TORZATOR-863173 format. One record per residue (C-alpha): residue in one letter; x, z, y. Coordinates in steps of 0.02 Angstrom, whole numbers. Each point is the difference from the previous one (the first is absolute). Layout:
! residues N
<type: a, x: X, z: Z, y: Y> .
...
END
This chain:
! residues 333
<type: x, x: 1305, z: 219, y: 937> .
<type: x, x: -5, z: 34, y: -188> .
<type: x, x: -73, z: -135, y: -109> .
<type: x, x: -156, z: 63, y: -87> .
<type: x, x: 1, z: 4, y: -188> .
<type: x, x: -110, z: -126, y: -88> .
<type: x, x: -171, z: 79, y: -23> .
<type: x, x: -130, z: -108, y: -85> .
<type: x, x: -136, z: 122, y: 56> .
<type: x, x: 40, z: -24, y: 185> .
<type: x, x: -154, z: -110, y: 21> .
<type: x, x: -140, z: -3, y: -128> .
<type: x, x: -162, z: -98, y: -9> .
<type: x, x: -130, z: 120, y: -67> .
<type: x, x: -89, z: -27, y: -165> .
<type: x, x: -175, z: -57, y: 48> .
<type: x, x: -133, z: -8, y: -136> .
<type: x, x: -76, z: -174, y: -13> .
<type: x, x: 120, z: -66, y: 131> .
<type: x, x: 184, z: 5, y: -52> .
<type: x, x: -25, z: -111, y: -151> .
<type: x, x: 130, z: -124, y: -63> .
<type: x, x: -52, z: -134, y: 126> .
<type: x, x: 9, z: 119, y: 147> .
<type: x, x: 171, z: 63, y: -53> .
<type: x, x: 67, z: -176, y: -21> .
<type: x, x: -49, z: -42, y: 179> .
<type: x, x: 78, z: 162, y: 64> .
<type: x, x: 161, z: -37, y: -94> .
<type: x, x: 9, z: -173, y: 77> .
<type: x, x: -10, z: 80, y: 172> .
<type: x, x: 115, z: 149, y: -32> .
<type: x, x: 149, z: 10, y: -117> .
<type: x, x: 28, z: 187, y: 23> .
<type: x, x: -166, z: 95, y: 10> .
<type: x, x: -41, z: 101, y: -156> .
<type: x, x: -166, z: -63, y: -67> .
<type: x, x: -121, z: 95, y: -111> .
<type: x, x: -127, z: -57, y: -127> .
<type: x, x: -178, z: 57, y: 13> .
<type: x, x: -33, z: 167, y: -82> .
<type: x, x: -13, z: -34, y: -187> .
<type: x, x: -69, z: 131, y: -118> .
<type: x, x: 100, z: 47, y: -154> .
<type: x, x: -153, z: -25, y: -109> .
<type: x, x: -24, z: -179, y: 60> .
<type: x, x: 180, z: -44, y: -37> .
<type: x, x: -1, z: 75, y: -174> .
<type: x, x: -170, z: -76, y: -43> .
<type: x, x: 62, z: -167, y: 68> .
<type: x, x: -148, z: -9, y: 117> .
<type: x, x: 107, z: -23, y: 154> .
<type: x, x: 73, z: -169, y: 48> .
<type: x, x: 81, z: 77, y: 154> .
<type: x, x: 163, z: 40, y: -88> .
<type: x, x: 79, z: -172, y: -9> .
<type: x, x: 180, z: -39, y: -43> .
<type: x, x: 104, z: 34, y: 154> .
<type: x, x: 126, z: -137, y: 35> .
<type: x, x: 162, z: 49, y: 86> .
<type: x, x: -51, z: -102, y: 152> .
<type: x, x: -143, z: 122, y: 29> .
<type: x, x: 108, z: 157, y: 5> .
<type: x, x: -4, z: 130, y: 68> .
<type: x, x: -174, z: 42, y: -63> .
<type: x, x: -66, z: 168, y: -61> .
<type: x, x: -142, z: 18, y: -123> .
<type: x, x: -122, z: 138, y: 44> .
<type: x, x: -80, z: 87, y: -148> .
<type: x, x: -138, z: 130, y: -5> .
<type: x, x: -39, z: 122, y: -138> .
<type: x, x: 41, z: 175, y: -61> .
<type: x, x: 55, z: -20, y: -180> .
<type: x, x: 192, z: 6, y: -8> .
<type: x, x: 12, z: -96, y: -164> .
<type: x, x: -116, z: -138, y: 60> .
<type: x, x: 86, z: -22, y: 167> .
<type: x, x: 170, z: 1, y: -85> .
<type: x, x: -58, z: -143, y: -112> .
<type: x, x: -63, z: -92, y: 155> .
<type: x, x: 171, z: 24, y: 80> .
<type: x, x: 84, z: -77, y: -153> .
<type: x, x: -118, z: -150, y: 8> .
<type: x, x: 34, z: -19, y: 187> .
<type: x, x: 187, z: 13, y: -26> .
<type: x, x: -5, z: -139, y: -130> .
<type: x, x: -94, z: -105, y: 127> .
<type: x, x: 148, z: 22, y: 119> .
<type: x, x: -70, z: 135, y: 116> .
<type: x, x: 139, z: 114, y: 61> .
<type: x, x: -106, z: 117, y: 106> .
<type: x, x: -151, z: 102, y: -53> .
<type: x, x: -114, z: 101, y: 113> .
<type: x, x: -118, z: 137, y: -55> .
<type: x, x: -165, z: 11, y: 94> .
<type: x, x: -25, z: 183, y: 42> .
<type: x, x: -99, z: -35, y: 158> .
<type: x, x: -162, z: -91, y: -42> .
<type: x, x: -144, z: 116, y: 52> .
<type: x, x: -145, z: -98, y: -75> .
<type: x, x: -134, z: 81, y: -109> .
<type: x, x: 48, z: -120, y: -140> .
<type: x, x: 181, z: 59, y: 12> .
<type: x, x: -52, z: 182, y: -8> .
<type: x, x: -112, z: -31, y: -150> .
<type: x, x: 143, z: -92, y: -86> .
<type: x, x: 121, z: 141, y: 42> .
<type: x, x: 120, z: -108, y: 102> .
<type: x, x: 43, z: -25, y: 182> .
<type: x, x: -2, z: 140, y: 129> .
<type: x, x: -78, z: 126, y: -119> .
<type: x, x: 169, z: 7, y: -90> .
<type: x, x: 73, z: 89, y: 151> .
<type: x, x: -82, z: 151, y: -82> .
<type: x, x: 97, z: -35, y: -161> .
<type: x, x: 182, z: -36, y: 45> .
<type: x, x: 55, z: 44, y: -177> .
<type: x, x: -90, z: -156, y: -64> .
<type: x, x: 90, z: -107, y: 130> .
<type: x, x: 167, z: 71, y: -57> .
<type: x, x: -42, z: -37, y: -182> .
<type: x, x: -45, z: -180, y: 45> .
<type: x, x: 160, z: -29, y: 98> .
<type: x, x: 110, z: 74, y: -134> .
<type: x, x: -83, z: -106, y: -135> .
<type: x, x: 31, z: -158, y: 103> .
<type: x, x: 181, z: 51, y: 35> .
<type: x, x: 33, z: 30, y: -185> .
<type: x, x: -63, z: -173, y: -48> .
<type: x, x: 49, z: -116, y: 143> .
<type: x, x: 124, z: -13, y: 143> .
<type: x, x: -136, z: -38, y: 127> .
<type: x, x: 10, z: 72, y: 176> .
<type: x, x: -147, z: 121, y: 15> .
<type: x, x: -95, z: 47, y: 157> .
<type: x, x: -154, z: 106, y: 33> .
<type: x, x: -130, z: -52, y: 129> .
<type: x, x: -109, z: 144, y: 56> .
<type: x, x: -86, z: 87, y: 146> .
<type: x, x: 66, z: 147, y: 102> .
<type: x, x: -130, z: 115, y: -78> .
<type: x, x: -174, z: 14, y: -75> .
<type: x, x: -159, z: 73, y: 71> .
<type: x, x: 49, z: 135, y: 125> .
<type: x, x: 179, z: 16, y: -61> .
<type: x, x: 73, z: -94, y: 147> .
<type: x, x: 153, z: 104, y: 24> .
<type: x, x: 186, z: -23, y: -9> .
<type: x, x: 29, z: 132, y: -134> .
<type: x, x: -122, z: -78, y: -123> .
<type: x, x: 84, z: -171, y: 13> .
<type: x, x: 176, z: 75, y: 1> .
<type: x, x: -34, z: 96, y: -161> .
<type: x, x: -81, z: -152, y: -81> .
<type: x, x: 149, z: -114, y: 37> .
<type: x, x: 128, z: 133, y: -45> .
<type: x, x: -82, z: 29, y: -170> .
<type: x, x: -5, z: -185, y: -45> .
<type: x, x: 173, z: -46, y: 67> .
<type: x, x: 85, z: 151, y: -79> .
<type: x, x: -77, z: -24, y: -173> .
<type: x, x: 5, z: -190, y: -13> .
<type: x, x: 103, z: -151, y: 47> .
<type: x, x: -119, z: -56, y: 138> .
<type: x, x: 87, z: 3, y: 169> .
<type: x, x: -116, z: -116, y: 98> .
<type: x, x: -164, z: 56, y: 78> .
<type: x, x: -120, z: -111, y: 97> .
<type: x, x: -108, z: 113, y: 107> .
<type: x, x: -165, z: -56, y: 73> .
<type: x, x: 0, z: 114, y: 151> .
<type: x, x: -176, z: 70, y: -20> .
<type: x, x: -85, z: 113, y: -125> .
<type: x, x: -120, z: -58, y: -135> .
<type: x, x: -172, z: 80, y: 3> .
<type: x, x: -60, z: 4, y: -179> .
<type: x, x: -174, z: 73, y: 19> .
<type: x, x: -150, z: -94, y: 71> .
<type: x, x: 107, z: -127, y: 89> .
<type: x, x: 8, z: -189, y: -26> .
<type: x, x: 160, z: -100, y: -27> .
<type: x, x: -34, z: -93, y: 163> .
<type: x, x: -15, z: 162, y: 98> .
<type: x, x: 160, z: 64, y: -81> .
<type: x, x: 91, z: -148, y: 78> .
<type: x, x: -53, z: 36, y: 178> .
<type: x, x: -70, z: 174, y: 31> .
<type: x, x: 133, z: 127, y: -54> .
<type: x, x: 118, z: 14, y: 147> .
<type: x, x: 170, z: -84, y: -12> .
<type: x, x: 143, z: 125, y: 3> .
<type: x, x: 168, z: -88, y: 9> .
<type: x, x: 93, z: 160, y: 47> .
<type: x, x: -25, z: 75, y: -173> .
<type: x, x: 85, z: -153, y: -76> .
<type: x, x: 144, z: 15, y: 124> .
<type: x, x: 22, z: 183, y: -45> .
<type: x, x: 2, z: -42, y: -185> .
<type: x, x: 142, z: -123, y: 29> .
<type: x, x: 100, z: 133, y: 94> .
<type: x, x: -30, z: 123, y: -141> .
<type: x, x: 51, z: -125, y: -136> .
<type: x, x: 138, z: -108, y: 76> .
<type: x, x: 54, z: -63, y: -171> .
<type: x, x: -172, z: -68, y: -45> .
<type: x, x: -71, z: -165, y: 58> .
<type: x, x: -154, z: 36, y: 105> .
<type: x, x: -109, z: -150, y: 45> .
<type: x, x: -138, z: 17, y: 129> .
<type: x, x: -170, z: -85, y: -13> .
<type: x, x: -163, z: 3, y: 98> .
<type: x, x: -61, z: -97, y: 152> .
<type: x, x: 170, z: -78, y: 38> .
<type: x, x: -40, z: -166, y: 83> .
<type: x, x: 152, z: -81, y: 78> .
<type: x, x: 187, z: -28, y: -20> .
<type: x, x: 26, z: 107, y: 154> .
<type: x, x: -95, z: 144, y: -80> .
<type: x, x: 97, z: -25, y: -161> .
<type: x, x: 168, z: 12, y: 86> .
<type: x, x: -54, z: 161, y: 85> .
<type: x, x: -50, z: 78, y: -167> .
<type: x, x: 164, z: -56, y: -77> .
<type: x, x: 90, z: 117, y: 119> .
<type: x, x: -75, z: 144, y: -100> .
<type: x, x: -28, z: -72, y: -175> .
<type: x, x: 82, z: -114, y: -127> .
<type: x, x: -135, z: -131, y: -1> .
<type: x, x: -171, z: -55, y: 58> .
<type: x, x: -149, z: -72, y: -93> .
<type: x, x: -128, z: -114, y: 82> .
<type: x, x: -156, z: -70, y: -83> .
<type: x, x: -147, z: -64, y: 100> .
<type: x, x: 109, z: -45, y: 149> .
<type: x, x: 98, z: -122, y: -108> .
<type: x, x: -156, z: -72, y: -79> .
<type: x, x: -78, z: -29, y: 171> .
<type: x, x: 159, z: -84, y: 64> .
<type: x, x: 114, z: -58, y: -142> .
<type: x, x: 131, z: -80, y: 112> .
<type: x, x: 53, z: 175, y: 54> .
<type: x, x: 105, z: -6, y: -159> .
<type: x, x: 120, z: -127, y: 74> .
<type: x, x: 44, z: 127, y: 135> .
<type: x, x: 24, z: 132, y: -135> .
<type: x, x: 152, z: -90, y: -70> .
<type: x, x: 81, z: -14, y: 170> .
<type: x, x: -50, z: 162, y: 86> .
<type: x, x: -8, z: 121, y: -147> .
<type: x, x: 133, z: -66, y: -120> .
<type: x, x: 114, z: -89, y: 125> .
<type: x, x: -13, z: -151, y: -115> .
<type: x, x: -4, z: -173, y: 75> .
<type: x, x: -145, z: -89, y: -81> .
<type: x, x: 48, z: -183, y: 17> .
<type: x, x: -175, z: -62, y: -35> .
<type: x, x: -85, z: -65, y: 157> .
<type: x, x: -186, z: 18, y: 27> .
<type: x, x: -14, z: -183, y: -50> .
<type: x, x: 100, z: 24, y: -161> .
<type: x, x: -104, z: 151, y: -49> .
<type: x, x: -162, z: -96, y: 23> .
<type: x, x: 64, z: -146, y: -102> .
<type: x, x: 47, z: 116, y: -143> .
<type: x, x: -170, z: 86, y: 5> .
<type: x, x: -93, z: -166, y: 2> .
<type: x, x: 107, z: -66, y: -144> .
<type: x, x: -39, z: 157, y: -101> .
<type: x, x: -187, z: -16, y: 34> .
<type: x, x: -3, z: -183, y: -52> .
<type: x, x: 98, z: 41, y: -157> .
<type: x, x: -126, z: 133, y: -50> .
<type: x, x: -144, z: -116, y: 42> .
<type: x, x: 70, z: -127, y: -125> .
<type: x, x: 8, z: 142, y: -127> .
<type: x, x: -188, z: 19, y: 22> .
<type: x, x: 14, z: 167, y: 89> .
<type: x, x: -151, z: 16, y: 117> .
<type: x, x: 77, z: -30, y: 171> .
<type: x, x: -100, z: 137, y: 88> .
<type: x, x: 94, z: 130, y: -104> .
<type: x, x: 155, z: -49, y: 98> .
<type: x, x: -64, z: -61, y: 169> .
<type: x, x: -90, z: 166, y: 29> .
<type: x, x: 173, z: 77, y: 21> .
<type: x, x: 51, z: -121, y: 138> .
<type: x, x: -159, z: 7, y: 102> .
<type: x, x: 95, z: 106, y: 128> .
<type: x, x: 165, z: -95, y: -9> .
<type: x, x: -21, z: -61, y: 180> .
<type: x, x: -57, z: 166, y: 71> .
<type: x, x: 26, z: 12, y: 189> .
<type: x, x: 37, z: -186, y: 15> .
<type: x, x: -108, z: -128, y: 92> .
<type: x, x: -138, z: -68, y: -111> .
<type: x, x: 14, z: 138, y: -130> .
<type: x, x: -190, z: 12, y: -8> .
<type: x, x: -5, z: -188, y: -37> .
<type: x, x: 121, z: 26, y: -145> .
<type: x, x: -109, z: 139, y: -72> .
<type: x, x: -154, z: -109, y: 17> .
<type: x, x: 83, z: -148, y: -87> .
<type: x, x: 60, z: 110, y: -143> .
<type: x, x: -174, z: 74, y: -23> .
<type: x, x: -86, z: -170, y: 7> .
<type: x, x: 113, z: -63, y: -139> .
<type: x, x: -4, z: 162, y: -98> .
<type: x, x: -68, z: -73, y: -163> .
<type: x, x: 65, z: -177, y: 17> .
<type: x, x: 138, z: -3, y: -129> .
<type: x, x: 40, z: -182, y: 34> .
<type: x, x: 44, z: 29, y: 183> .
<type: x, x: 181, z: -24, y: 49> .
<type: x, x: 60, z: 147, y: 103> .
<type: x, x: 102, z: -115, y: 113> .
<type: x, x: -161, z: -86, y: 54> .
<type: x, x: -67, z: 167, y: 59> .
<type: x, x: 162, z: 30, y: 93> .
<type: x, x: -8, z: -171, y: 84> .
<type: x, x: -173, z: 44, y: 64> .
<type: x, x: 65, z: 166, y: 65> .
<type: x, x: 148, z: -82, y: 88> .
<type: x, x: -121, z: -86, y: 119> .
<type: x, x: -34, z: 171, y: 77> .
<type: x, x: 177, z: 67, y: 6> .
<type: x, x: 131, z: -75, y: 115> .
<type: x, x: 139, z: 83, y: -99> .
<type: x, x: -27, z: -112, y: -152> .
<type: x, x: -67, z: -162, y: 74> .
<type: x, x: 166, z: -94, y: -3> .
<type: x, x: 68, z: 76, y: -160> .
<type: x, x: -2, z: -97, y: -163> .
<type: x, x: -52, z: 95, y: -153> .
END
């Protein structure tokens, strides 16, 4: 059996607005050493106007992480890429998939599928000014253009006229007229076969599949036909899935035990608490850390009860939880 080439995009945690902040990503990196993480979507305007605090300096311990930027002005996004590169980001992702009204009014997101020439200009500007690895995250079509030829032509145009060779495809269309962002995430029908066909058509491109993928088993099945998978809500609802990612997806033996992972997370939370960071900004990301384990509802309740108590020690909450879970009763933390 041939050893698979290293592919950082093999498993990605989706950029989730108001969720994948620096605290969330730190917890995910403690659990998984290999998954490619993404920042929240950050607008080019916010970065250049210094309104956004989401683009923090990326320490090497947090790699691999991609910064996702939205916008449509090539010069602005190129400057954002330079700023990101100086902050030690090696991967940049262009949001060409957001279907919201705000995105359309701002001329970014899925509406740019109508203007591939702008996407090419953006990519070429970034390539000329940095050595960042560039990817495009988009849908398989817009409005009623859910067909293989539309997507094939779109990807061919961008890949042939720019240096971008990685495409993350949310396997449903974006409906841009009279349709909410929430409905765009659940109503357009998922069509994985179009993504599979695109990979067959472009064997030299990296094609990453996204959309309603929920388990490691599902991920492995998709990896038979694509170069990578991207999960979002499934990871957020059950973060410990990331430990299996290292082992099952990357064939990497993660030496951290469940116990070690928890100790690192608790240490990080207490450190941030001492730095006067409101603890709920971090604990909200571990509310589902014990998903599918006995007493998980007790854990959620304890976290919620102590939501605004910045003096609470996270280990005390865990000690209370241990009373309800046989797995941890005899373990010392």
